N, C-alpha and C positions, 0 to 999 in steps of 0.2 A: 504493498500499500505506499503510496508517495506521500512524501510530507502534506503537499496541499491538501490531497483527498483525506488524509487523516486530521487535520486542521478542522477543514470543513464539517467532517462527521463529529467532530468533538465539540463543536460550535454549536450542535443540538439542529442544524436546519438542514443537514444533508440526510438523514435516515430514509427519507423517503425514495431514494434514490437507491438503495438497498432492494427497492422490489422491483426494478428494472426487469429482472428475468423473468418475471410473471408475465410481461408484455408479449414475447414470442411465444411463452408457454400458453398463454390462451388464445393465441393463433393456431398454434398446432392442436391443441385440443378441440377448438371450435371445426379446424378442417378434418379433424378424425371422428367427429362426431361421437364423443363420448357422453358422460353422464352430465346432463344440462347443470345439475347442482355444481359440478367441478366447474363447469365452465363458467357459471356466474359468478363463484367464490374470486378464482383466478382472476377473472377481467376485472373485477371488484377491485382486487389488489394492485391491477395491473393500471389503472384510473389514476390511483395515488400519485405514483411518480411524473405522470405526464402532466397531472394537474399542478404539480410543483414545479415542474418546468416550466410550464406557460405561465406560473405566476411570478418566477424568478425574473423570466424574460421580459415580462411586461413590466416589473419594478426596474429593470435596467434601463429600460425605453426611456419609463416615466421620469427618470433620475436626470435623463440628458435633454429632455424635451421641455422642460420648466413647467410650474404648476399648471398653466390653463391647459396645453395637450396632454401633460402628463396626467392630468385629471379624466380628460375625455379618455385615454388609452385604459385607463383603470375602470372607467365604466365598463368600455367596450370588452375587456379580455377579464375583469375582475371575477366575474362569475360564468367564464365562457365553459369550464368543464360541466357546471350542472346544466347549463342551456343547451349544448351540444347534447347531452344524455336524453334532456327532456324533447329535443327536436326528433330523435329519432324513435323515442317512445310515442308522440305526436302521430309522426309517422303510420304508425302500427295500431293507431287508435285507443292507445292507453293515456285516456286522459285522465281517469283516477287516478293513475299512479304518476302521473304529470303533477297534479293539482297536491297529492299527498308527498311528492318530494321536494315542492316549494314551499307548503307549510313546515316540512320535517326540516328544510333549512333554516326557516326563521327562527323554528323554537331551537334547533341545535345551536344557534350563534346565541341566542337571548340567554337560554338556560344551561347549558352544556359547556359553551366556550367560554361565556363568561364565569358562570360558574367555577370552572377549572381555573381559571385565571386569577380569581380572586381568591381562591383557595390557596393556590401552589404561590401566588405571590405575596399572599398574607401570612403564609408559615415564617416564623420567628420576626415578625413586624408586627407592631400595634395597631397602625392602620395605613393604608395606602391612599393618596390622593390622585384626583384628576379633576381637569378644567369642568366645572358644572356646567357652566353655560354653554360649551359645544356638544357636550353629551345631551342635555336636556335638549336641544335643538333637533339633535338626530332622533332622539326617544318621541318627542312631539310628532315629527313629520312620519315616524313608523306607526305613532297610534292613529293619526289621519288615514295612513295608507290601510291599516287594519280594518277601520271603520267601512272603507269604501270597499274593500275587498268581501266584507260582510253583506254589502247591502243587495247584489243579487240574489244571495240565498234567503235574504228576507224577503224579496221581492217574489222567489218561488213559495216561500210558506204563506203569504197573504193571500195568494193566488191560488192557494189549496193544491199545489202539486207536489208539495213536501219536498224533503231533501234526499239527496243519492246515500245509499248504504254502503259503509266499507265492505270491499269486495266486489262491488258493481262494476263491472267490464265498460259497457257502452250505454252512455244515458243519452238518449234524444231529448233533447229541450227545444220549447217553442222558439219560433224564429224572434220574438220580441226579447227573449232572455239572451239569445245569442248578440242580438245589437245593443242590449242594456250593457252586457259585458265589454263590447267592443268599444261603446262611449265612455265606460270606467277605465278602459285600459288607456285610451287617449287622455283623460285628464289624469291619469296618474304620471304617465311618462310627461305630459306638460308641466306637471308638478316638480317631478324630477329634473326636468331642466332648467327650472326655476331654481331650483336647490341647488344644482351646479354652478348658476352665477352667482349664487348666496356665499356659497364654501369657497369657490376659486377665485371670485373678483372681488366682491363688495365686502366679503368679511373673510379674507383670505388668510390674513395673520391670525384669526382665531382657530381656521380648521387645520391651517398649515404652517406650524410652528418652524423655525430655524432647525436645522438637523445638527446635531453636535459631531463632533470630530468623529472619525469611523474607531471603531474599537479594535482593540488589540486581537489578530487572527482573522478580523473580516477577509474575504477573498477579494481579490484585484477585481477591479470593475470592468465589465464586459465592453466592447466594443459597441457600436450603433449597429455593424455589419453581423457581428456573433449575435447580437439579440435579436435580430429579424429573423437570423436562419433559425434558432431555437425555438422562437416563437411559431415558425412555420412546422418546425418539426413535430413540436408537442401538439401543435392544434390537429395533424394528420393522425399522430399517435393517439389522441383522444378521442377523435371521431371513429377509429379503428376497435379502440375499445367499449367504446359506447354502443356502438353497432352491435357487438358480439354479448354484452351485457343485455341491453333490452331483450335482444332476440332470445335470451334463456331465461326471462323473469319469470315467465308463466309456469314453465314446465319444473323449474328449480322452485319456486314458491309451493308448488304442488309435491314436491318431493321433499321437502325439509319438514312440511305441515305450517308455514307460514303463510300468512295471506299476503296479496299483492299490497295491498295497504299498507301493512306492518313494514315490508322491505322498502317501498317509496318513503314512507315517512322518517323511518330511523336509519336502515343500513344503506340506502342510495345517498340518502342527505348528509351522513358522517362520510361516507367515501369521496363524494366530492369535493368537501371540504377539509380533508382530513390535513393536508398540507397548512391550509391557513389557521386551522384551529390549533396546531402545533405551536406555529409562529407567535399566537396570541398569548398563549401560556407562557413560552419563553422569555417573551418581551414584559410579561407579569412579572416573572420571578425576576427580572432584572429592574424591577421596581418601575417601568415605563408604562403605568396604568392608563396613561391618556392614549396610548398606541394600541393598548389590549381594549379597551372600551371601544375604541373608534373602528376596529377590525369586527367586533361582535356587535354593537349596535348598528355601525355603519352598513356592515354586509347584510343584514337583515334589512335594513331601510333600500337597499340597493335591490334586492330581491323583489321586496314588493313593491317598488316604485318604478323598477325598470325591466328585471328579468320577467316576471310574471306577466305584466303587460305586453312585452315583445312576443311572448308565446302565444298570447291570445290572438295577437295580428298574425303571426305565422299559421295558427291554426286554419285559417280562413282558405289557405292555399297546400296545407299539408294534411292528410289524413283523411277518413272518411266523413268529419264534419266539423264545423267551429266549436272549438271549447269554451264551453261558459262557465264565467268565473262563481259557479255553485258549489261551496263545498259544502262536505258532511257536516253534522252536528258536533262530532268529535275534532275536527279540524277547526272550525270555528270557534269552539269553547276554548280549547289550547292555544290559538292565535291570539284571541283578546285578552286572555288571562297573561299569556307572557306578555304583550305590550303593557300591559297595565304594571306587571312587576319591571319591566324595564323603565317605565317612567318612574317609579317608586325609587328604585336602584340608583338611578343616574342623578335623581334629584338631590342627594345628598353630598356629591364631589369629592366621597370617602368609602372605602369599603375593608371590611375586614375577612379574615379567613373564614369565620361562622356564617357570614352572608354566602360565600361560596359553596358552603356545606348546603345549605338551604336552597339554594339555586339549583343544584346538581340533585337534590331529594326531590323536588317539583318535576325536574327532568323525567327521573325514573318513576314516578306515579303515573307522568304521562305517557312513557313507553310503554307501562303495565297496562294501561288502559287500552291503547291502542292494539297492542298482542291480544287482549282479550276481546275488544269488539272485532277483530278481522277473523276470530274461529266460528 
């Protein structure tokens, strides 16, 4: 092992690349047509290093593009692995899996990632502090997005059509619900565009504080050419892994006795964000809670305001029919409770390890509920 590789792995950020062998292994298993269960878990492991590489390449390009273009790059590629996986699922008509993975990503960021960051970062410290104004602004944006995402379901309930059940494969909704979902998606994306202006221009100093000096052991910066090449390679690899992963979901779910709903809301949501999740915990341990909170809450807001609306727009040209933003009762309940918790936690501007334990406990309870709901 080279000195550079050893330094990178010891920094805590290189572990996803230890899973690189799973990429060719997933392709071989898929071509050989072996057990869908093996294909699913191997391809899921293969997604992690490709997502990590895409995130690293995006960060390197953002560092060299200035805050404006850099922010746009993060918007475009920040949740690219999740979006790519969801696009393949959309094309197969797995709308409920897509919606479950979107909710699962938001719940995972708010409860699992923030909880783990507060727990690990708070060990050995009385408390940690972060910018309350910036965190509250993102949490408020997330709360408003959560309300908007819940309204098509409210519309369905008032119309007397009911909500989908966990495990439903294809639900055909009236055209008015699909058009309402499209309108909500457009409003959310417009709100996100305004949020970009707010965070990257009018209040840039609040959301983009000056970076400190590089820490000892940091890697040498990439050139723009290398970052672009790595981003392209990662994009192709994520696409291949996503196609294999999505193609094995239905048979794998039946084989292991788990519902597609649980796999979408827990397994796929964690896999698509594993590298980013680890970074949040790592920086929290270094007492950089501003960055950890920004990763957790900011990523959730990005999913609600950018990824989910974008997938609604794509669903009008991909798959059997448009995807309506009608979530089941478990998803709506979990989302609204999570964003309320996020607003409460970030309003204080400080955290302790015990708050992390409480957030993780809520995530475990939701996970157990989702597990039993899909059976």
